[in-house]
N, C-alpha and C positions, 0 to 999 in steps of 0.2 A: 603675784602672790596674794592677790586680793581674797580669793575664796579660801585659800589655805589659812590665811590669817583669822578667818572666822570659824575655824574648825571646832573651837570650844562651844560656840553657839549651835553649830550643826549637831554635835554630839548630844547636847542637852535638848534642843528643840525638835530637830528632825528625827534623830535616832532615839530620843527619849531615854538616854542612859543616866543612871545614877552614878555620879563621880566617886562615890565611896564604895561601890560594889564591884566585884571582880568581873572582868571581861576576858574571854578567851579569844585570842587573835590568831588567825591563820596567816602564816608568813611563808611565802615561797622563797624569798630572797631576792625577788625582782624589784624594780623601782617602785611600783605601786605599793606593795606590802611593806617594803622597808621604809618608805615614806610614812605610811600609816602607823607603823610600830613606833618610829621616832616621834611623831607628833603626839600620839596618845601617851607615850612615856614622858614627854616634856610637860604634858598637861596633868601629869601625876595620877593617871588612871591606874588602878591595880590591875595588872595584866598577867596572863599566862600565855606564853608563846607555844604554838603548836605547828608542827611541820610534818607533812606526809610525803615520804619518798615513794614516788609512783613506780620506781624501777624501770623507767622507760629510756633513760639516757645514761651514757657513760659517766657524765658529770654529776649525776643525781646525788652520789655520796658526798661530793665536794659541796654542793649546794646545801645539803643537810648540816655539814660541819660549819658552813658560813652562817646559817641561821642560828645554830647553837651559840657561836661566838657573839653574834649580835645580841642575843638574849642575855648571855652571861655578862657582857660588857655593861648592860643596863641593870644587872642585878635581878633579872626576871626568871622565873621558872620556865623550863623548856621541856617539851614533850615531843618525842620523835617516834614515828611508826613507819614501817616499811610495808608496801603493798605490792602484789603482783597484778597490776591493772590489766595487762594483756591477757592473763589467764581468766580474770573476771569478765573481761569483754567477751571472750570466746564462750564461756560458760553461760552467759546471760544474753548472748546475741545482740551485743551493744557495740556501738562505735567506740574507739579508743577515747575520744573526747567525752562521750557520755559516761563511760565506765569510770574514767578518772574523776569526773565531777561527782558521780554517785559515791564513790569510795571516799573521796575527800570530805564531803559533808557528813557522811556516816561517822567518820573518824572525829571530825571537829565537834559534832554534837555529843558523841559518846564521852569525849574528854570534858566537854562543858558540863555535862551532868555530873561526872565524877568530881569536878571541882566546884559544883554548885554555882556556876557562873550565871550572871544575869542575861548574858547575850554571847553570841559568836560574831566577831567582827571580821569582815573580809574587805579587800581593797579594790573593789570594782570602781572604775572611774567613769567620767562622762563619756569617754571614748567607748568603753565597754557598753554603756547604755545605748549609744548610737548604733553600735554593732548588733546589739540584741534586738532593738526595734527593727532594724533592717532585716535581720534573720526572720523575725516574726512576720514582717510584711511580705517577704518572699514566700513564706510558707502559706500565706493566706489567712493570718490570724484575725480574730475579731478585736473588739475595742480593748478588752483586758490585755491581749498580747501586745497591742500597740502602746500601752502605757509603760512597757518595759519593766525595769526593776524598781524597787522602792527603797527608801532610806532604811525602813524598818519593816520586817516581815514577821508577824506573829502567826501562831498556828501554822507554821511551815511544815513541809512533809517530814521533817526529822524530829520536830518537837512541838508540843502544844503549849509549853510554858517557857521555853528559852527562845528569845528573839534572835533573828538574823539581821545584823545591821551593816550598812554600807556607807560609812562616813564620807568617802571620797566621791560619791556618785555625782556630785555637781561640779567636780574639778577635772579639767582636761589633763591629759598626760603630759603635755608640754610644761604645765605648771609643776606637775610632780617631778619631772626631770630637773627643772630649775631648782627646786627645793633640795633635791639630792645633791646637786652640784654645790649649792650654796653651803650645805651642811657637811660637805666633804664625805658624803656617803657613797659607797662604791657597790652598788647592787650587782648581783650575778645576772648574766644574760642567758635567757632560755632560747636556744636556737630553734626549738620547735615552734616559737611564735612567729617565725618567718617562713614556715613550711606551708605552702599554699595547697597542699593536699587536704589540709583541714579547712572546713567550710567557713569558720569564723575568720581565719587568716586570709582567705580569698576576699571576703567582704572588706577587711581592713586594708589589704594591699592593692586590690584591683577596683572594687566597686565604689568605695568612698572617694578615692582620687578622681574616678570618672565622674561622679556626681558633682564634685567640686568644680569641674569645668563648666557645669551649668549654673552653679550657685556656690560661690566661695564660702558662704556661711551656712551651708547645708547642715553641718553638724550641730550648730547652735539652734538652727530652725527645728531640727528633729528632736533635740532636747526640749524645746519649748512645746512642740506638738505633744510629746509624751507627758509633759507636765499638765497641759490643758486637758488631755484625754483622761489623765488620772483623776481629775476632779469630776469629770462626767461619769467615770467608772464608779466612783464612790457613791454618787447619787443612785445609780442603777443597782448597786449592791444593797443599799438601804431598801429599795423596792423589793429586791429579791428576798432580803431578810423578812420583810413583812409578809411576803407570799409563802414562804417556806412552811410555816405551821399549818396553813390551809391545804397545802399540796403534799407534804410528806406525812403519810398516815402511819407508817411503820418503819422504824429505823433500827437496824441490827449491824453487827460487825461484818456480816457477809451477804446481806440483802437489805434492800430499801424498797418500800412500796410508796408509789405516788398515786394520788387520786387523779384519775384521768379527767373527770369533770372539772376539778379544781385547777388542773394544769391548763386545760383548754380555755378556762375562763380568763387566763392571764394574757397580756399582750405577747406577741410572738417573741420579742426580744427577752422578755422575763422567762417565758417557757424554756428558751435555750439556755438561759443561766441556771434555771432550776435543774435541768438535765445535766448540765456541766457540773454543777455542785454535787448532784447525786453520784456521778462517776468519781468525782474527786473524794467523796466520803469513802468509797470502796477501794479506790486506788490512789491513796494520798501522794504516792511518789511519782505518779504519772504526770509528766510535764506537758505533753502535747495531746490535748483532747481535741481532735480535729473536727472540721465541719461535717465530714462524712459520718462520723459517729453520732453527732447531734441530729443530723438529718435522718439517719436510720431510725433513731428512736421516734422522731416525729412521724415518719412514714409508717412505722409499726403501729402507732396509736390509731392512725386513720385507717390503715389497711393491715390488720394482723394477719400473719400467715397461717396456713393450715396447720393445725397442731398447737398453735398458740405460743410457740417458743422459738427464739431466733438468736443466733450468735450476734454479739455486739462488738466488743473490742477488748483486748488484753485479758482474756479469760472470763469475761462477763457475758451474760446472756439476758434476753428480754423474755418476760412471761406476762401474759395478760389474763386476768381473772376478773370478769365482770368490770367494775369500775376501777379496779386496781391494775397499775402497771408495776411489775416487779423488775428491778435491775439487780441481778444477783450473780454470784459465782456459779459456774456450772456444777451440776450434781450436788447442789446444797439442798438439804431437806428443810425447806422453809417452814419455820414454825408460825402458825397462825391459828387463831381461835374463831375464825370467821364461820366455821361450820362444825357440826357435831361429828366426832370421830370415835370409832370403837377402839377399845383397848382389850384384847382378849377375843376368844372364838365366839362365845355366846353367853347370854344371861337369861335366867328365868324371870319373866315379868309377872309379879303378883298383882292381884286386884283387891283392894287398892295397893299401889306400890310406886316405887321410884327408882330409876337407875341413873347414876351420875357418870358423866363423861368428862374428859379433860377440857379445860377452858371454861368451866362453869356451866356446861350444858346438862340438861336433865330431860328424861322422859318420865312423865307421871301418868298414872292410870287411876280412874275412878269408875266405880260401877254406876250404871244408869238405872234408876228405880222405875221410872215411867218412860218407856221408849217413845210412846206417842207424843209426849210433851216436848221431846227434843227433835222430833222428826223434821218439823218445819225449819228449825234452827240448823240442823245438819244439812238440809237441802239448799239453804241459802248461804251457807258458810263460805267465805272467801279467804279465810285465814289458813294458810298451808301448815301452820304450826299447831292447829287445833283440828282434831278429827274424832268422828264417832264411827265405830266399826261394829258390824254384826258378828257375834261369835257363834251363831246358830246354836245347835245343841252339842257342839263338838266337845269331846273330852280331852282334846289335844292340849298341850301346854302352850301358853303364850310366851314366845321367846324374842329376844333381840339379838341379832347376829349381823356380821358384815356380809357383803355380797360373796357369792360363790360362783365358780365357773359354770356356765350354762343356765344361770338364773334367768327366768322369764317373769314378766309382770303383765297383769291385765289392768290398765289404768281405768279409773272412773270414767264412764261414758263410752268405753270400748267393750261392748257386749259381744261375748262368744269369740273373742280374739285377744291374743296376747302378743307381746313383743319382747325382744331381747331387753334385759335390764340395762345392758350397755348402751343400746339405742335410746332407751328412755333417758338415761343420764345425759347423753349428747343433746337430745331434743330440749331438755330442761336447762341446758348450759351449766351443768354441774362441773366444776373444775376437774380436769383429769386426775390430779393428784389427790382429790378428795373422795373419789369414787371407791377406791379399794376398801376404805374403812368406814363407809357411810352406814349408819345404823338402820337396819330393817326390822320392823316388827312383823313377826310371822306367827301364824297359827298352824301348827303342824309343819308340813313342808312348804306351804304356800305363803307368799308375801301378802300381808294384809294392809300394811301402810309403809310407805317410804317416808320416814320421818321428815317433816318439814316440806314435803313435796305433794304427795297424792295418795289417797286410799285406793285399794283394789276394788274394781267394779263389783265382784261378787260379795264384798263385805260392806257395801253401802247399806244404809238404813232404808227399809221399806215399811209399808203399812203392815207387813206380816212379821216384822222383826220383834222378837220377844226377849232376847238376851244380847245386850250390847254394853259397851264401855266407851268412855271418853278418853282420849289420849292428847296430851299436850307436850310439846317440845318447848322448853324454856331455857333461858340463859341468864345467869346472875348479872 
């Protein structure tokens, strides 16, 4: 009973609970949860008892009644909800185990929010921790997976402000059973816990006993290993926190942009953690972000596929645009102000004048009084956002419009030859989704300047130019 006798210290130090604030406790009626309920009640924590009837066993109704009686005996509020786990598993293509877990935690945190509880307490024991570590090991998990569960999990998939606590995490089940016996507690027995068709049960009933033939203290050793790795994992998380602001350059609810150069500047292990964190931001309920998904992102960075977009995992895709790697939901219109975009069909551009675009972009025009004075400057100009164009003696209006089907363009330096505008965009590596609304400055029907890119060869300044303007693309 040594560890159980120190539960008050564990609750305060490891679980960081305030003894005066409400805790919602999930109770199945089995030995672990009944032990935790009795211990926290004796320590005078204000509790609300919650039970989810999964609807999977004939005895489920009796279990719910048992937990109700256990709560009422201690004068505690009791919440019961019934769920159709089997139907939920079918609808969401989940195993029964995963569906039950998902519905249980959704229920517990929903009730915790309604009661304004400081935390949800569940009764995972040291045996559960060992089983979890072995499950992760068999799956091929990294360092974070091998740390197992923690006494306190903040910013969990179900809440950003209500913690999930596991006070019995350092206590083995044998000690729990002795406590129940000594306190004359009579927990219910869930027969599904011995059904070896469930993966966790096979680990408990078959794998761990086999490992104990090699090392009788394997469970204690695995617990120690998880504890040691947890400390190492915390150090790497600090390094990841430090790298995150340099690598995450845009953060939204359905898309995240990472700086490729920033990402590649990090050590490989931190790169993987940054990618994993990005996926977690977009899929907070996703438990298993496997090696294949992380490796796919890293391969995509080094060798992006034709078209620049690729499927990732769980409805996410990868998109590369210059130095940006987007991880986003499929079919999301990613909002970005990285380039100028048209809203509307066309605008008349006056001289002098200015047209404003979304995201703080502008095109401004100014008349040039002395063409010969700017000729040398125009010829040596390397700023794609600044241009001088020859208007000739045309009476046509100067307009700004988006690309049209069939548009052709004669880039500066390409005399007597034009190319498809779409080919020019590809050559200039203009992102695919930016091309449709890219502003084009036109004189009559011809493109005179692709803003921020190139002027048309016929509109370059020459020694014969007499009527020209300056154009500048700017952003606030």
